SELO-266038 format. One record per atom (N, C-alpha, C, O): x, y, z. Coordinates in pm, whole numbers, plus 32768, in hexadecimal, padded with zeros to 4 digits. Layout:
SELO-266038
XYZ ...
***
This chain:
SELO-266038
80557F898000 800080008000 8059807C8000 80C180808042 802F80DF7FB5 807B815B7FAE 806181B78024 80BC81FA8054 7FE481BC8054 7FBF821180C5 7F6F81C0812A 7F30815C8107 7F7281EB81A6 7F2581A98210 7E9881E38216 7E7C824B81D9 7E4181A1825F 7DB881D28271 7DBA825D82B1 7D6D82B48289 7E1082708312 7E1882F28356 7E46836082F8 7E1183CF82FB 7EA9834282A3 7EDB83A48243 7E6F83C881DD 7E5F843D81BB 7E27836481AE 7DBD837D814B 7D4D83CE818B 7D19842C814E 7D2783AC8204 7CBE83FA8248 7CE8848B8257 7C9684E58240 7D6484A5827C 7D95852E8289 7D9385778202 7D6F85EC81FC 7DBB85328197 7DB885708111 7D29859480E8 7D10860280B7 7CCC853780FD 7C42855080D6 7C0785C38129 7BCA861E80F2 7C1A85BD81AB 7BE286268200 7C2386AE81E4 7BE1871681EF 7CA386AD81C0 7CE6872B81A0 7CBB8766811C 7CB787E0810D 7C99871180BC 7C7687428037 7BE18751801E 7BB9879A7FC4 7B90870D806C 7AFE8710805A 7ABE873080E1 7AA186D5812F 7AA887B080FE 7A7487D78182 79F1879181AA 79D787808222 79A08769814A 79248724816A 793F86A181B4 78EB86738201 79B38664819C 79D685E881E0 79D985FC8278 79B185A382C3 7A08867082A4 7A0286908333 797286A08361 794E867383CE 792086DF830E 789386F78333 78498676834F 77F5867183AA 7866860D8303 7821858E8318 7874852D836D 784C84BA8382 78E8855C839E 7941850C83F3 7970848D83AD 7975842283EA 79928499832D 79C2842882DE 7A3D83EA8320 7A9984308349 7A3C83658329 7AAD831C8364 7AD882AD8306 7A86826182D3 7B5A82A382F0 7B92823382A5 7BC981D3830F 7C2D81F08351 7B868163831D 7BA88108838A 7C0C809C8365 7C57806C83B9 7C0C807682E7 7C68800E82BB 7C8F8029822B 7C3E805381D9 7D0E800E820F 7D41801B8187 7DAE7FB38178 7E167FBA81BA 7D967F528121 7DF97EE9810C 7DF17EB9807C 7DAE7EF78029 7E357E4D805E 7E3B7E1C7FD3 7DB37DEF7F9E 7DA17DE57F25 7D547DD37FF7 7CCF7DA77FCA 7C717E1C7FB0 7C0F7E0C7F68 7C8D7E907FEA 7C367F037FD6 7C337F5F804D 7C927F67809A 7BC27FA6805B 7BB4800980C5 7B2F7FF7810C 7ACC7FC980D1 7B2D801A818B 7AB3802081D9 7AA680AE820D 7AFE80E08252 7A3680EF81EA 7A1D81798215 799A817D8263 794381288252 798E81E282B9 791981EF830F 78ED82808318 793F82DC831D 786A8293831B 782D83128342 77DB82F383BE 777782AB83B6 780483298433 77B6831284AB 772A8350849E 771883B8845E 76C9830D84DB 7640834084D4 763683C98516 766C83E08582 75F0842284D1 75D084A78505 754184C484DA 751F84B28465 74ED84F18534 7461850E850E 745485708499 73F285698450 74B385C88487 74A8862A8418 74BF85EB838F 74AB862E832A 74EB856D838B 74FC8527830B 747E84DD82E1 747A849F8276 741784E38335 739A849C831A 734084F382C4 7334856C82DB 730084B68262 72A384FC8209 721484E08236 71FE8489828B 71B285288200 712885088221 710B84758207 7132843E819F 70C784368262 70AD83A88257 7103835882B7 70F182DF82C7 7163839C82F7 71B2835C835F 72268307832F 725482B08379 7256831C82B7 72C782CE8284 733D832A8265 732A83A38252 73B382F3825F 742783448239 7415837481A9 73E2832C8153 743F83EE8191 742B842B810D 748283EC80A2 74EF83BA80BD 744F83EF8027 749A83BD7FB4 752084037FA2 758383C07F86 752684897FB2 75A884CC7FA6 760F849A800C 768784997FEF 75E184718082 763D843A80E5 767783B780B2 76F0839F80BD 76228361807C 765082E18047 76B182F77FD3 771982B57FCB 768F83537F7A 76E6836C7F06 776C83A77F31 77D483837EFA 776984027F93 77E6843E7FC3 784183D58001 78BA83D57FE8 7808837C8052 78598313808F 789382B68026 79088292802D 7842828E7FC5 787282347F5B 78E382767F0C 794882367EF0 78D282F47EE8 7938833B7E9B 79B983477EEC 7A2683327EB7 79AD83697F6A 7A2383767FC0 7A6A82F07FD0 7AE582EB7FD4 7A1E82857FDB 7A5B82007FE8 7AA781DB7F69 7B1381A17F71 7A6F81FD7EF5 7AB781E37E77 7B3882357E72 7BA282027E4C 7B2F82B37E96 7BA5830A7E97 7C0E82D27EF7 7C8582D27ED8 7BE282A17F6B 7C3F82697FCD 7C8881F07F95 7D0281E57FA5 7C4081977F54 7C81811F7F20 7CE281427EAF 7D4981017EA0 7CC281A87E60 7D1E81D57DF6 7D9B82147E33 7E0B81F47E0B 7D89826D7E95 7DFD82AB7ED7 7E5182427F1F 7ECC82487F1E 7E0E81E27F5C 7E56817A7FA2 7EAE81287F45 7F1B80FC7F6B 7E8181147ECD 7ECD80C47E6C 7F3881177E26 7FA880E87E14 7F1681927DFE 7F7081E17DAA 7FC1824A7DF3 8021827F7DBB 7F9D82697E6E 7FE282D47EB5 7F9983587EA5 7F21835A7E87 7FDF83C37EB7 7FA384487EBB 7F85847C7E2E 7FCE84CF7DF8 7F18844A7DF4 7EE984787D71 7E6884C67D87 7DFB849C7D5F 7E7685397DC7 7E0185877DEF 7DAE85B57D78 7D3785D27D88 7DE785BB7D02 7D9C85E87C8D 7D5185787C48 7D18858C7BDC 7D5085027C83 7CF784987C52 7C6984C87C6D 7C4B84F77CDA 7C1184BC7C0A 7B8984F17C18 7B2284897BEB 7B3C84367B95 7AAE84927C29 7A40843A7C03 7A13845C7B76 79F384CF7B59 7A1183F97B1E 79DD84117A98 795783CB7A84 790D83EB7A27 7937836C7ADB 78B583297AD4 789682EE7B5C 78ED82BA7BA1 781682F87B82 77E782B77BFB 775982867BE1 770282D47BBC 774482047BF4 76C081C87BE1 769981877C64 76E481377C9C 762381AA7C97 75F781747D17 756F81327D07 751581677CC7 756380BD7D44 74E380777D4C 74BD80717DE0 750080307E30 745080B57E03 741E80B37E8C 73CF80337E9D 736F801A7E54 73F77FE17EFD 73BD7F5C7F0C 73637F4D7F86 73037F017F83 73817F947FF0 73337F89806C 733F800D80B8 7399805D80A1 72E4801F8110 72E280998161 734C809081CF 734880358221 73AC80EF81D0 741280EB8239 73D3810482C2 7376815382D0 740780C18325 73D880D483AE 7415815483E8 747A818583B4 73DA818A8452 741382028490 748A81DD84EB 748781F08564 74F281A784AA 756F817F84ED 75E181A78491 75C981DE8425 765D818C84BA 76D081AA8465 76C1816583DE 768A80F783D4 76F281A78377 76F0817182EF 777F814882CB 77DD819582DF 778E80D08295 7811809C826F 781B808781D9 77B8806A8196 7893809781A5 78AE80818116 792B802C8107 7995804E813C 791D7FBE80BF 798F7F69809B 79AE7F828008 795A7F677FB2 7A257FB57FEB 7A4A7FD67F62 7ABF7F807F34 7B177F5C7F83 7ABD7F607EB3 7B2D7F177E79 7B3F7F447DE9 7AE27F757DA9 7BB87F337DB8 7BD57F547D2D 7BBC7ED77CD9 7BF37E6D7CF5 7B6A7EE67C73 7B527E787C16 7BBC7E727BAA 7BE97E067B83 7BE47EE97B78 7C4A7EF07B0F 7C937F747B1D 7C577FDE7B29 7D167F6A7B1D 7D6A7FE17B27 7DBE7FEB7AA9 7E117F947A8D 7DA780567A5F 7DF4806F79E5 7E4A80EB79F5 7E5381237A62 7E8881157988 7EDC818E798D 7E89820C799A 7EB6826E79D6 7E10820C7960 7DC08286795C 7D41828179AF 7D0182E879C4 7D1C820A79DF 7CA282037A30 7CA4818B7A8F 7CEA81287A78 7C5681997AF8 7C42812C7B58 7BAC81137B61 7B5E816F7B78 7B8480977B4E 7AF780707B58 7AE6802E7BE0 7B2E7FD07C03 7A84805F7C2C 7A7180337CB6 79E47FFF7CCD 798880197C80 79D77FB47D3B 79567F817D67 794C7F9B7DFD 79AD7F8A7E47 78D57FC57E2A 78BE7FE27EB7 783E7F9F7EE4 77D87FA57EA0 78447F5F7F58 77CD7F287F9A 77B27F7D8015 780A7F8F806A 77397FB1801F 771080038091 76B07FB480E8 76577F7080B5 76C27FBF816B 76677F7A81C5 76627FC1824B 76BC800D826E 75F87FA78296 75E87FDD831D 76457F90837A 76557F17836A 76817FD683D9 76E37F978431 76AA7F238482 76F37EC784A6 762B7F28849E 75EF7EBD84EF 75B97E49849C 757E7DEC84D2 75CD7E4F8417 75987DE683BF 75F17DD68344 75CE7E0282D7 76647D998357 76C57D8B82EB 769E7D228284 76E17D14821D 76347CD9829E 76097C718241 75AD7CA481D3 75977C5F8170 75767D1C81E3 75167D528183 75487DD6814A 75567E3A8191 75627DD580C8 75917E4E8085 75257EB98085 74AF7E9E806D 75507F33809F 74FA7FA98095 75017FE08007 749D800D7FCF 757A7FDC7FCE 758E800D7F45 76097FCA7F09 76667FA17F50 76067FBF7E85 76787F8C7E3A 76A37FFA7DDA 765180357D94 772680147DD8 775B80847D8A 77CD80537D32 782180047D5D 77CE80827CB7 784480747C63 786C80FF7C37 781881587C28 78EC81117C23 791A81957BFB 79A2818E7BBA 79EA812B7BC5 79C381FA7B76 7A4382067B33 7A8682867B5E 7A4882F17B63 7B05827A7B7C 7B5782EF7B9B 7BB683067B28 7BFF82AC7AFF 7BB683817AF3 7C1883A87A8D 7C9983CB7AD5 7C9884177B36 7D0783937AA6 7D8883A67AE7 7DD8840E7A9B 7DD184167A20 7E25845F7AE4 7E7684C57A9F 7EDF84817A48 7F1684197A6C 7EF884BE79D8 7F5C8488797B 7FE684B579AA 7FFD852B79C4 803F845479B6 80C7847279E6 811B84AD797A 819084CD7991 
***
């Protein structure tokens, strides 16, 4: 791994102030992928009592960015070029977790997959995400 979970979390929080707002945490970063968390906060709940879609999308995107930084190092100019999300179940009012992995890493892009789930129910996906990060040309 090029960077640790702590280093990636500091990079994300330093470059994307919203990450502090939602208390984004990178809990694990290794050769298999990344585990990211957004602790539950009542202000992230939308009408109907579920976590908002933008919260889920932000966590998924940050998890993809984390796994890319973890693999490649400090490539802060890597940017999301595509994000596709399928909402599968209503998230519970608990911490939200994201497991991200790289499906394919090329010279110009990284294709990632993210599984989102409620912290108290890791057996049932809340959302499935695929995305592509455009990588800076060296």
